[in-house]
TORDRENKOL-334924 format. One line per 2 residues: number of its first residue (from 1); their letters; for each residue x, y, z of C-alpha. Coordinates in steps of 0.001 Angstrom, whole numbers, always signed. Each point is the difference from the previous one (the first is absolute). Layout:
BEGIN
NUM> a> X,Y,Z; ...
This chain:
BEGIN
1> me> +64991,+55948,-80676; +1562,-3682,-414
3> ns> +53,-621,+3414; -3185,+706,+1222
5> tp> -2000,-2731,-1540; +1980,-2557,+2716
7> qg> -285,+2387,+2639; -3663,+428,-446
9> an> -566,-3804,-230; +1917,-536,+2979
11> gw> -1676,+2358,+1994; -3571,-1463,-1467
13> ar> +1391,-3457,+1186; +719,+911,+3311
15> sr> -3313,+1969,+582; -2056,-3308,-1081
17> wy> +2534,-2183,+2312; -603,+2842,+3048
19> al> -4027,-270,-908; +394,-3951,-186
21> aa> +1684,-31,+3352; -2596,+2710,+1710
23> gi> -2629,-2363,-1418; +1395,-3198,+1436
25> al> +566,+2019,+3297; -3511,+1182,+130
27> la> -1167,-3442,-821; +2132,-1620,+2842
29> ia> -1467,+2936,+2487; -3483,-653,-1224
31> yg> +436,-3764,+588; +1631,+447,+3036
33> iv> -3486,+2191,+1176; -1981,-2452,-1276
35> sv> +1744,-3033,+1567; +161,+1476,+3332
37> ig> -3743,+1305,-230; -893,-3730,-1189
39> sh> +2062,-1530,+3051; -1942,+2286,+2403
41> re> -3248,-808,-1506; +707,-3968,+32
43> ta> +1202,+227,+3239; -2953,+1628,+1032
45> ir> -2247,-2483,-1546; +1999,-2732,+1351
47> ta> +9,+1289,+3395; -4035,+484,-362
49> sd> -218,-3551,-1395; +2052,-1502,+2858
51> aa> -2085,+1745,+2671; -3086,-999,-1890
53> rv> +1023,-3719,-2; +1178,+282,+3203
55> av> -3429,+1092,+1491; -2000,-2787,-1929
57> re> +2176,-2305,+1285; -253,+944,+3668
59> ar> -3924,+18,-648; -23,-3391,-1238
61> ta> +2408,-1096,+2980; -2409,+1810,+2356
63> ea> -2942,-2593,-1391; -1633,+2963,-1394
65> mt> -1598,-2389,-2700; -1714,-1071,+3143
67> wa> -557,+3075,+1811; -426,+2802,-2512
69> pd> -221,-2092,-3806; -1889,+2973,-1269
71> el> +2576,+2379,+720; +3149,-2530,-998
73> tv> -1817,-182,-2911; +78,+3510,-861
75> ae> +3400,+239,+774; +1098,-2984,-2108
77> ra> -1660,+1455,-3046; +1313,+3620,+550
79> sr> +3396,-1756,+254; -410,-2184,-3355
81> da> -1532,+3649,-1725; +3396,+1904,+1340
83> lt> +2479,-2805,-1757; -2374,+274,-3044
85> aq> +829,+3630,+4; +3260,-710,+388
87> ri> +738,-2142,-2618; -1509,+2361,-2682
89> ee> +1919,+2954,+954; +3264,-2532,-167
91> tg> -1055,-918,-3387; -983,+3119,-1094
93> fw> +1610,+1805,-3258; +982,+3021,+2701
95> pv> +3535,-338,+1820; -1179,+982,+3091
97> pd> -2854,-1695,+1555; -2689,+1954,+1722
99> aa> +540,-692,+3767; -2179,+2221,+1611
101> rv> -2882,-2021,-1566; +1421,-3062,+805
103> vr> +1426,+611,+3643; -3875,+1158,+981
105> ay> -1207,-3251,-1601; +2133,-1804,+2360
107> ag> -423,+2308,+3084; -3707,-500,-348
109> ae> +705,-3778,+202; +1902,+249,+2975
111> ra> -2602,+1886,+1828; -2793,-2187,-877
113> ar> +2527,-2914,+1490; +938,+1779,+2920
115> ea> -3871,+365,+405; -807,-3502,-389
117> lt> +3207,-933,+2625; -1577,+2503,+2629
119> la> -3466,-1459,-482; +930,-3645,+346
121> rt> +1970,+461,+2758; -2808,+2076,+1875
123> rr> -2418,-2366,-1139; +2226,-3059,+1074
125> ae> +543,+1493,+3439; -3854,+621,+472
127> ae> -788,-3247,-1283; +2796,-1518,+2680
129> gg> -1498,+1878,+2755; -3399,-779,-1099
131> at> +975,-3469,+6; +1493,-314,+3211
133> sq> -2624,+1810,+1724; -2815,-2414,-1423
135> ie> +2325,-3340,+870; +279,+1509,+3969
137> ea> -3611,+762,-574; -980,-3412,-868
139> ga> +2734,-1789,+2337; -1763,+1876,+2877
141> av> -3545,-994,-1216; +1233,-3551,-572
143> ss> +1622,-326,+3331; -3370,+1461,+1837
145> se> -1940,-2496,-2019; +2262,-2824,+1111
147> tl> -319,+1138,+3657; -4004,+599,-172
149> al> -306,-3847,-1687; +1375,-1258,+3097
151> ti> -2150,+1836,+1843; -3587,+4,-1958
153> hv> -659,-3371,-1808; -790,+667,-3366
155> ga> -876,-2653,-2670; +2383,-2214,-2275
157> er> -943,+2051,-3196; +855,+3267,+2082
159> rr> +3298,-1451,+997; +821,-760,-3186
161> ll> -735,+3769,-609; +2995,+350,+2590
163> aq> +2303,-2557,-1617; -349,+2041,-3692
165> ar> +705,+3166,+1843; +3221,-1384,+1540
167> sa> +921,-1116,-3623; -684,+3138,-1326
169> le> +1946,+1774,+2660; +3019,-2077,-856
171> ea> -427,+532,-4015; -160,+3744,+486
173> ra> +3352,-314,+2235; +1656,-1865,-2500
175> yq> -806,+2408,-2858; +1090,+2791,+1997
177> re> +3589,-1670,+408; -240,-323,-3894
179> rd> -746,+3413,-202; -3275,+42,-1736
181> fk> -1865,+2063,+2394; -3056,+198,-2132
183> sa> -310,-3559,+116; +723,+49,+3709
185> av> -2225,+2465,+664; -3027,-1469,-1689
187> ra> +596,-3739,+2073; +365,+2177,+3464
189> rq> -3661,+1426,-701; -1328,-3355,-651
191> at> +1567,-1216,+3204; -1628,+2835,+1642
193> el> -3040,-278,-1338; -5,-3913,+695
195> av> +904,+747,+3823; -2518,+2526,+288
197> gl> -2821,-2189,-1549; +1137,-2100,+2830
199> rd> -235,+2224,+2750; -3584,+1161,-1485
201> da> -956,-4073,+578; +948,+479,+3432
203> aa> -1437,+3046,+902; -3539,-1258,-1055
205> va> +513,-3012,+2392; +1398,+2596,+2861
207> ar> -2420,+2127,-906; -2678,-1315,+2890
209> ya> +2913,+1078,+2638; -821,+3799,-1146
211> da> -3705,-223,+269; -1501,+1534,+3002
213> et> -2995,-2521,+465; +2000,-2875,-15
215> va> +2679,+1538,+2416; -2895,+1183,+2388
217> rw> -1464,-3675,-413; +3321,-1508,+1354
219> qr> +337,+2815,+2775; -3462,-1050,+1372
221> wk> +878,-3724,-40; +3055,+636,+1868
223> ee> -1715,+2345,+2515; -2802,-2624,+649
225> ti> +2258,-2772,+511; +1974,+2104,+2591
227> aw> -3509,+1110,+1595; -982,-3835,+67
229> sr> +2955,-998,+1661; -82,+2990,+2688
231> re> -3669,-695,+314; +576,-4405,+306
233> gr> +3147,+511,+2174; +1469,-2398,-2733
235> aa> +2764,-151,-2560; -413,+988,-3771
237> iv> +2225,+324,-2594; +424,+2386,-2864
239> vv> +1980,-133,-3203; +842,+2656,-1958
241> ke> +1760,-800,-3628; +1428,+2752,-1040
243> ah> +2289,+174,+3152; -4,-3849,-54
245> ll> -1035,+500,+3989; -1720,-2144,+2263
247> tl> -1178,+1490,+3004; -1432,-2051,+2856
249> fm> -2214,+2050,+2392; -1134,-1052,+3552
251> rg> -2664,+1818,+1446; -12,+2578,-2414
253> ep> +4240,+690,+415; +1955,-956,-2678
255> vk> +2750,-2506,+1919; +2227,-1629,-2466
257> ty> +562,+1160,-3817; +1627,-2566,-2405
259> qv> +1521,+409,-3247; -1841,-2527,-2454
261> dl> +289,-1684,-3882; -2911,+450,-1859
263> sv> -1123,-1379,-3741; +2002,+842,-3197
265> nw> -3592,+1918,-1129; -175,+1494,+3626
267> ia> -1125,+3391,-1291; -3030,-1147,-1673
269> dk> -3164,-1306,+2109; -556,-3807,-276
271> sh> -2594,-176,-2865; +211,-4157,-1023
273> eg> +2216,-2864,+444; +3169,+235,-1496
275> dr> +468,+3460,-313; +2692,+216,+2914
277> at> -1566,+2704,+2041; -127,+245,+3672
279> pe> -4186,+916,+660; -1236,+2945,+1674
281> gr> -2777,+316,+2622; -939,-1621,+3436
283> yr> +626,-3272,+1143; +598,-2162,+2810
285> va> +2333,-3000,+1038; -1968,-3156,-1065
287> sr> +2597,-2398,+1190; +3753,-129,+1714
289> ma> +2409,-2509,-1881; +3049,-548,+2105
291> nl> +2899,-2005,-1676; -998,-3052,-1093
293> ss> -3460,+1072,-1781; +1622,+3110,-1641
295> vy> +2161,+83,-3063; +1627,+3191,+1387
297> yk> +676,-534,+3494; -2875,+1190,+1736
299> al> -2893,+1489,-1616; -3255,+2231,+934
301> ll> -2905,-927,-2332; -2069,+2651,-1051
303> dy> -3767,-393,-868; +370,+1173,-3669
305> pn> -1962,+661,-1938; -2697,+1164,+2204
307> ae> -3514,+966,-1156; +1460,+3139,-1109
309> dr> +2712,-1328,-1938; -2751,-2530,-1656
311> ar> -2147,+3004,-1144; +2931,+2249,-1691
313> fs> +1058,-3093,-1456; -3580,-537,-1824
315> ra> -346,+3566,-1018; +3160,-344,-1656
317> rr> -460,-3285,-2038; -3479,+1508,-1013
319> sg> +1782,+3088,-1148; +2591,-1829,-1725
321> ev> +3068,+1319,+2324; +982,-3421,+845
323> pp> +172,-3098,-2477; -3443,-2200,+160
325> sa> +1837,-3062,+878; +2022,+1967,+2813
327> ri> -643,-1387,+3478; +127,+2237,+2929
329> gg> +3347,-1872,+1568; +285,-483,+3536
331> li> +2834,-1212,+2852; +1038,+3507,+1195
333> ei> +2262,-192,+2869; +2104,+1941,+2035
335> hg> +2928,-2546,+497; +3712,-94,+455
337> gg> +3028,-411,-2524; +216,+3866,-536
339> gr> +2778,+2209,+1148; +1167,-37,-3805
341> rq> -531,+3638,-582; -1672,-828,-3215
343> dw> -3520,-835,-1033; -292,-3604,-970
345> tt> -3269,-1611,+1231; -2955,-699,-2286
347> gc> -2304,+2088,+2193; +1038,-569,+3736
349> va> +1539,+2588,+2721; +3609,-1663,+821
351> la> +1535,+839,+3243; +3521,-1547,+1039
353> nt> -355,-2804,+2039; +784,+1378,+3400
355> dm> -2575,+2631,-780; -2244,-2679,-554
357> dd> +671,-1447,+3281; -826,+3312,+1666
359> vf> -3291,+880,-1979; -802,-3637,+425
361> gr> +205,-408,+3883; -2317,+3556,-186
363> vg> -3057,-746,-1911; -2441,-2672,-238
365> vg> -2845,-1262,-2087; -2580,+3125,-978
367> tp> +3103,+2915,+333; -1106,+2466,-2254
369> vt> +2339,+886,-3056; -380,+2937,-2186
371> iv> +2405,+264,-3186; -249,+3093,-1652
373> gn> +1934,+2003,-2644; +1308,+3033,+1830
375> dd> -1449,+1698,+3020; +1053,+3294,-1411
377> yg> +938,+1810,-3348; +3567,-1392,-762
379> ai> +2700,-509,-2252; -2262,-2272,-2816
381> ae> -2447,+2892,+499; +2748,+2522,-997
383> fa> +973,-2098,-2649; -3656,-633,-1682
385> vk> -647,+3826,+125; +3559,+1222,-1470
387> qr> -684,-2699,-2734; -3242,+1120,-806
389> ha> +901,+3886,-4; +2797,-1133,-2539
391> ra> -2672,-2089,-2285; -1914,+3226,-248
393> gr> +2819,+2025,-704; +989,-2407,-2858
395> rp> -3555,+58,-1516; -118,+2287,-3244
């Protein structure tokens, strides 16, 4: 009985030690489990956070602020909200954060950022393609108008429009190089509109070449002139302005055709002095001027203005089509100094000097000279009709 007490005490102590050791072991195991779980959850959060951050950065790099600003704003807000959720979990009293909620928040931010990225790339590509197309269209329109301006005389104000169109086109190309496709498209459209405006004005000038009554009148003048030559057995001249050709007829048959230079504003019919237009009508050679009496080698002076020209001029002045102070003008000739393959006279018809020698030797005072815009439905008429249809299609 005397030894029972120490042995019992020792057993109790050992039991307590075993219990304590077991508790510590359990706590260690629990801590290890919690640590592993926490580490996995932290890794999941960090992975989701990194993915969202990368997606937002890529969206910004793809200029989503320009091309998908609303979508990028949503993604950035979602990313901030996810970060807030992460910090709340990390500073809470529980040892293991609720990773699922945080990961879902970051995943939502990543999806929003990826959507912004996709939209930005798509919209930028569409804008780039649209700008390129607009610039190509503007380039073609300006080039066409430049070519047209060399053929059809338009006023100084309208030529300024062409200069503005060129400037707008160059600005559009500069914006394109800077990858500002929105501004490039806007300036390209402006260039196109300016160029089209010039074409509309030129088409208005050219419209009479598509007018059936006008073309029929020109054809009648030509036929009557040829018939006169056949009937009288004498020479006659027909000038077709659009073709830039002078044809010499003898006894109603074409003897020879010559290339001619005309006035700067040849497409128009002469209405008054200073309009730089070549007149249309039926005239006669009023006098022949050889080398010493002509500025341009040799010349055949026409009887412009004739009675029909004077009557038309009076009507135009009464209707206000020409200024009250305008004069009808004169000194319209077929002369030498031509052969330049460009239109440069102030109203006359110019031949190369060798051609002028030939014509001068075949005709005399009184020879009929008929000048028409065209003797058929030609390229200018086609342009006028095409532009008229295009203008009609642009009307709201």
